[in-house]
N, C-alpha and C positions, 0 to 999 in steps of 0.2 A: 504493499499500499504506499503510495507516494504522497497522497494528500496530507496536509499538515495536521488537520484535526478539525473537530466540530461536533455538532449534535446530529446524529443520524437517526431518522425514523424509518423503520422498515414496515410498510403496510403488507403484512403477511410474512411469517417466519418460516418459510419453506426451506428446501435443500440449498438453494443458491443464497438466499438471504442469510441463513445461518453460517454459510461458509464465508460470506463477506464480513459478517460481524466478528467471526473468530479471527479474521486476518488483521483487524484494526489494532494499531498500537496505541501508545500513550497519546493523550490529547483528544481522544474520542470518547463521547458518551453515546450509548446506543439504546434505543427503545424499539420494541417490536409489538405488533398487534396480534391478537389471537381471537378466534371465535369461541363463544361460550360452549359450543358443542364439540370442541376438539378434544380428543383423548390422548394426544401424543405430546403434551407439553413438557414431559420430562426431558426430552432431547434438547429443548430450547433452554431449560433451566440450568443446564450446565455451562451456559454462556454468561458473561458479565453484561447482561442487558436487563432493561426494565420492561417487563411484559405488562401490556395494558389491553383491556378488551377493545375489540375493533370499534364498537359503538361509543367508547369513551376516551377517545384519543385527542380530544381538543387541546388539552393542556400540553401534552408532548408535541403536538403539531405546532403549537404556537412557539415552542422553544427550538424547533428543528431548524438547522441550517442546510441540511441535506436530507432528501427523501428518496427512498427506494420503493418502487411500486411493483410488488410481485404477487398481487392478488389477481387471479384470472377473472376475466369478465364472465358474467352469466347471461342467461337469456334476456334478463332485464337490463343488461348493460354493465358498465364498470361500477362496482360497489363503492370504491373510494370517491369517485366523482358524485355518486348519488348522495353520499353522506357529507362530503367535505368540500365540495366545489366552491361554495360561497367563502369559506375560510381561506381556501387556497388563493382564490381570486384577489383577496385583500392583502396577500403577502408580496411585498416588493423588496424583501431582504433575503430571499433564499439564494444559496449559492449553486445548488444543483438538484435536479430531479431526474431520476433514472427510471424509465419504464421498461420492464422486461416483457418483450413481445416474442414473437415466433417467426421463423422463416416460413411458416404455413401461410402467411399473408400473400406470398408470391403465387401460391397455387402450383400448377403443373407446367414445367417448362420443356417437358420431353427430354430431360437430361441435359439441357443447355445450362451454362453457368450464368448466375444472376448477381449483379452488383446492386447497390442500394438505390440506383435510379431505375431499376426494372419495373415494369407495370405490376400493379398489385391486383391479382385475380384469384383470390382464394376459392377453392372448389368444395370445401365442406363447411359445416356449421362452426366448427371451432376456429377455423381460419377467418371466416367472415366476422365472428365476434371479435377476434383480435384486431382486425382492420378497423372495425367500427370503434373500438376502444382507442386505438392509435389516433384515429381522426378526431375523436372527441377530446383527447388530451392535447393534440396539436392545436385545435381551435381555441381551447382555454389558454394555452401558452401564447398563442398569437394575440389574443385579445387583451392579455394582462401582462405580457412581457415575462412570463415564467421561464426559468432556465431548463427546459425539458430536453432530455436526450433519450432516444429510442434505441433499444438493443434487441435486434432480431436474432434469437438464439436458435442454433441447431439442436439436435438431440443431445441432451445433457447426460454425462456419466461421471463417475468418480467413486471415491471410497463408499462402500455399502450400496452402490447403485451402478452395477456394471455387469457385463456378461460373466464375470468370475462368480458372482453370486448366483446367477441362473444356472451355471454348470454345477456348482456345489449342491444346489437344491434339486438337481435333476430335472429342471424345467427347460433347459436349453434346447432349442431346435435350430437346425440349419435349413434355411428356406432358400431354395435355388430359383433365382430369377435373373438370368444372365444379363449383365450390363446395367442392372437396376441398382444404383448406388445411393447411399445416405451420407449426409454431412453430420458430423458429431463435434462435440466440444467438451473438454474436461472442465470440471467445475473450478479447478485452480486457475485455468486460463480466463474463465468468465470473471472471476474475482480480479485478476490482473487488468482486464480491460475496464472494469468498473472503477478500479482505483486510479488508473491513468486518466480516465474521464473526470473523475472527481477532482484530481489535481490540476487539470487544464480544461475547465468547462468550455464547451462550444455549443451554446443554446441552439436547439432545433436540429442538432446533428443526429444522424441515423447510422447505426453501425451493424453490419452483419458480423456475427460472432460464431465462428466455426474453426475447425482445424484445417490443415493443408491437404488432407487426403480423404475425400469421399470414397467410400468402399462398400461392397456388397455385405449384407448382413451375415452371410454364412462364413465369410472370412474372419469376422470378429469372433464369432463363436468358436471356430476352429482354433484360432490363436489362443483364446482363453483356455480351451481344453489342453492344448500343448503346454501352456504355462503351469497348469495344475496336474499334469500327468494323467489326465483323464481321457477316456476313449472319446474320439471325435464321433458325434452322432451322424447317422446317415443323412444325405441331402434329400430333402423333401421338395418336389416340384411346387412352385408357387400355386398353381391351379389346384393341386391337392390340398395344400395347407390352408388355402383361403376359406374352404368350406367350414373349417372349424374355428375360424377367427372371430373374436368379439367385434362388434361395430367399431370400438376404439382402435383395436389392432388393425382392422381392415383400413381405417382412415389413414394410418401411417404409410400404408402401401399404395394409397390412391394417387399420390403425386410423385413424379420423378423430376427432381431438380437438383442442381449443384449450386453451391453458394460461394461467391467470391469474397475472400476476407482481406483484400488488399488495403481497405481503408483503415482498419484497426492498426495495421502495421505502419502505414504511411502517416496517418494523422495522429495516432496515439503512441507511436514508437514501440509497439508490442512485438516482442519475440516470444513466440509460444513455447511454453515449457513442455508441452505434449503435442507436437505437431501432427501426430498420427495416432491411430488406435493402439499400435504396438507399444509405443513408448508410454502411452497412458495406462494401459493395462499392466505393463511391467512395473510402473511406478506405484500403482495401487497395491500390487502384490508385495513389493519390496517394503512398502510402509507397514503392511500387515505383519511382516516378519521382524 
């Protein structure tokens, strides 16, 4: 983390927000929101943060210098905007707002590489909700001069959330769909991108956040198996595997796009710690040992 310090409020304390909070050094105070019906707060209480109910964050919002928005939009729209738009509109002293979006806003490119200027044509409901949320946040930022930054994240993995865990649990499948590649990003590199942006804000900037090597799903699973000394499962043709997929899983396979990460390197000076899935999985395993 390069930013000097401040008061960070994370709307939503999910996987990426927890990693960001854990990376912050001295000079930072961190608050995070939770929903009253959440049952996994123990993982957040291990961090040096002030947990507040989502519906009661007015005081910590008033004190915040930096805001991370990691609550996904629902069918009714973005919940943070619904609850706090008026308070945010009155803030002229914020240093940075980061919205965690998804590369799903691009939709399907047929495997072509997309940078941040590509047309936004989401093909499923999740992507459309993300685009609507991006647009609503941009409109608010434009109207009130808020320092909004949008981060379009590829598939996130990291400790406790990778193909290694799937192999250990016996749930890993290798699905064969020749030439159909996915972009990914290790959570440590997301944190590095957020930290670089917080250190050098560029309001209304949009960043694709992914590693250097989009790759087929089956190669990631095979490498995880080799690292663990496990038997590599047989390759299942996509047409056969699709029949047993959940709607959520099927949606991940509905779009074929590659994502260009040049801007985070050029504008933020990022050198990826895990430029491909091999180095990322190997680092996770090494840390476990």
